[in-house]
C-alpha positions, 0 to 999 in steps of 0.5 A: 455448466458454470454460468455468470450467475454462479460467478456473481454469487461467489463474488457477492458471498466471498469473505475478506479474511486472512490469509492476506495477500503477500507481495513476493520478495522478488519485487526487488527485481523491479529496480527501475519501477517508477510507479506502483498501484496495489489497491484493495488487495488485503495486503497486510505487510510489505516485504523488506525487499520493497526497500530496493525500489529506489526509483519509485516516485509514486506509490498507491497502497490504499485500502489494504490492511497495512499498519502504517506505523510498521511500514514507515521504515520501508517508506523512508528507504525510498529516496525518489518517492514523491507521492504516497497514497495510503488511504484506508489503512491503519494509522496513528495521527501523531506518527503520520504528522511526524512522518510528514515533518520528516519528509515535507516534499512528499505528497502523503494521502492518508485520509479522504478529504472532508467536504 
């Protein structure tokens, strides 16, 4: 018999190690998608087909394993994007600032607000 304590024990002891989760190339089929949240999924990289989500206005990829420097070319291909959340991923402060200058109308959230 499998009980809830066994399930909780498995969850408490799980290891968050590679292989990371992947977004399938078939995401390109969601061309009318306007909002997408993929948080806490250990995503390591975005597929090239992500560029086909031309109607995406809101994207939250916070708390994954993305190297944002490698992902910015994909974000540049999303002309409708108005708000991007990437808190908890790897980034270079200088590159983030350059990206913000390139896209001044994009609300970019990449670190927690200091109190």
